C-alpha positions in Angstrom: 85.1 148.1 84.4 87.9 149.2 86.8 88.1 152.6 85.0 84.4 153.1 85.4 84.5 152.2 89.1 87.4 154.5 89.8 85.8 157.4 87.8 82.6 157.0 89.8 84.6 157.1 93.1 86.6 160.1 92.0 83.4 162.0 91.1 81.9 161.1 94.5 85.0 162.4 96.2 84.9 165.7 94.2 81.3 166.1 95.1 82.2 165.8 98.8 85.3 168.0 98.4 84.5 170.7 95.8 88.0 172.3 96.3 89.6 169.5 94.4 90.7 170.7 90.9 91.0 168.7 87.7 94.7 168.0 88.2 94.2 166.7 91.7 91.2 164.6 90.6 93.4 163.0 88.0 95.9 162.0 90.6 93.2 160.6 92.9 91.7 158.6 90.0 95.1 157.2 89.1 95.7 156.2 92.7 92.3 154.5 92.9 93.1 152.6 89.7 96.3 151.3 91.2 94.7 150.3 94.5 91.6 148.7 93.0 93.5 147.1 90.1 96.1 145.6 92.5 93.4 143.3 94.1 92.5 141.1 91.2 96.0 141.3 89.8 97.5 140.0 93.1 95.1 137.1 93.3 95.7 136.2 89.6 99.5 136.2 90.1 99.2 134.0 93.2 96.8 131.6 91.6 99.1 131.2 88.6 102.1 130.9 90.9 100.3 128.0 92.7 99.9 126.1 89.4 103.5 126.8 88.5 104.7 125.4 91.8 106.2 128.6 93.1 103.4 130.0 95.3 105.6 130.3 98.4 108.5 131.8 96.4 106.2 134.3 94.7 104.8 135.4 98.0 108.3 135.7 99.3 109.3 137.8 96.3 106.5 140.2 97.1 107.6 140.6 100.7 111.3 140.9 99.9 110.9 143.5 97.2 108.2 145.7 98.9 110.7 147.9 100.9 113.0 148.7 98.0 110.3 148.9 95.4 108.1 151.2 97.4 111.0 153.6 98.0 112.7 153.6 94.6 109.5 153.8 92.5 109.5 152.8 88.8 107.5 153.0 85.6 103.9 151.9 85.3 102.5 150.1 82.3 99.7 152.0 80.5 96.9 149.4 80.4 95.5 147.0 83.0 96.1 144.0 80.8 99.7 145.1 80.2 100.1 145.6 84.0 98.7 142.2 84.8 101.0 140.5 82.2 104.1 142.4 83.4 103.4 141.8 87.1 102.8 138.1 86.4 106.1 137.7 84.5 107.9 139.7 87.2 106.7 137.9 90.3 106.4 134.4 88.8 109.5 134.6 86.5 111.9 135.6 89.3 111.1 132.6 91.5 111.3 130.2 88.6 114.7 131.5 87.6 115.8 131.5 91.2 115.0 127.9 91.7 116.6 126.8 88.4 119.9 128.8 88.6 122.6 127.7 91.0 125.3 130.3 91.9 128.3 129.3 93.8 129.5 131.4 96.8 132.4 133.2 95.1 130.4 134.1 92.0 127.5 135.2 94.2 129.6 137.6 96.1 131.1 139.0 92.9 127.6 139.5 91.4 126.3 141.2 94.6 129.2 143.6 94.7 128.8 144.5 91.1 125.0 144.9 91.5 125.5 147.1 94.6 127.8 149.5 92.7 125.4 149.6 89.8 122.4 150.1 92.0 124.0 152.8 94.1 124.7 154.8 90.9 121.2 154.2 89.5 119.5 155.2 92.8 121.6 158.4 92.9 120.5 159.3 89.3 116.9 158.2 89.3 115.4 157.3 92.7 112.7 158.0 93.6 111.5 157.3 90.1 108.0 158.9 90.1 105.5 159.2 87.2 103.6 162.1 85.7 100.4 160.8 87.3 101.8 160.4 90.8 104.7 162.9 91.0 106.8 163.5 94.2 106.9 167.3 94.4 108.5 168.0 97.7 112.3 167.9 98.2 111.8 166.4 101.6 109.9 163.4 100.3 112.3 162.9 97.5 115.3 162.9 99.8 113.7 160.6 102.3 112.8 158.0 99.6 116.2 158.2 98.1 117.8 157.5 101.5 115.4 154.6 102.1 116.3 153.3 98.6 120.0 153.3 99.5 119.3 151.6 102.8 116.9 148.9 101.7 119.0 148.1 98.6 122.1 147.6 100.7 120.5 145.6 103.5 118.8 143.4 100.9 122.0 142.6 99.1 123.8 142.0 102.5 121.1 139.4 103.3 121.5 137.8 99.9 125.2 137.5 100.5 124.9 136.1 104.0 122.0 133.7 103.7 122.9 130.1 102.8 119.8 129.4 100.8 120.2 129.7 97.0 116.6 130.4 96.0 116.1 133.2 98.5 119.5 134.8 97.5 118.6 134.6 93.9 115.2 136.1 94.4 116.8 139.1 96.1 119.6 139.4 93.4 117.3 139.1 90.4 114.5 141.0 92.0 116.7 144.0 93.0 118.4 144.0 89.6 115.1 144.1 87.7 113.6 146.7 90.1 116.7 148.9 89.6 116.4 148.7 85.8 112.8 149.7 86.2 113.7 153.2 87.5 116.2 154.0 84.7 115.6 156.5 81.9 115.8 153.8 79.2 113.0 151.8 80.9 110.8 154.9 81.0 111.4 155.6 77.3 110.7 152.0 76.3 107.4 152.0 78.3 106.4 155.5 77.2 106.5 156.9 80.8 107.7 160.2 82.1 109.3 161.2 85.4 107.3 163.8 87.4 110.0 166.4 86.9 109.8 166.0 83.1 106.2 167.0 83.2 106.1 169.6 86.0 109.7 170.8 85.8 112.4 170.9 88.4 111.1 174.2 89.7 107.9 172.5 90.8 109.8 170.5 93.4 109.0 172.3 96.7 111.6 172.7 99.4 109.4 171.7 102.3 
């Protein structure tokens, strides 16, 4: 149903803007699928989180991860069902683990330092991790998102280290770890995704 709605909207856009070619139309269609598909998916996740007793923590996970996740990118699951399942596990699983696991202060600092070093290296290698359907093809945009990834990742972990609330600290630590893993090459291979440069080539990245 979502695919049909998005295709209808894409065709309407192309009718209004005849200069849109097939490649651009595919990107538009993919973007519409993400936007429209997010609405029922978000409601489903929040409803399930409510019954699991982690509604507030799940909403907090959304808010805490948005800056870093938006900047660093990551793979996309190929089907709507797979995306719903993956998103539900991600945003409900992290709060549940965060409430169950207690990390003492010394161990928390050690974990945060190790995660920061790992994350900085992964961001340098892979961020922003785009996809073949929504590539980032300008050097300016890529550099900006990489810098934002560095900043948001560092600030988030600083907050996790300073705040004296175990669940919130754990949400940031576990969430940032999983998000960082989602931009790696092995994650892309496991989910049958490709980075934009793998499809369009490094030469396609514009300097402007």
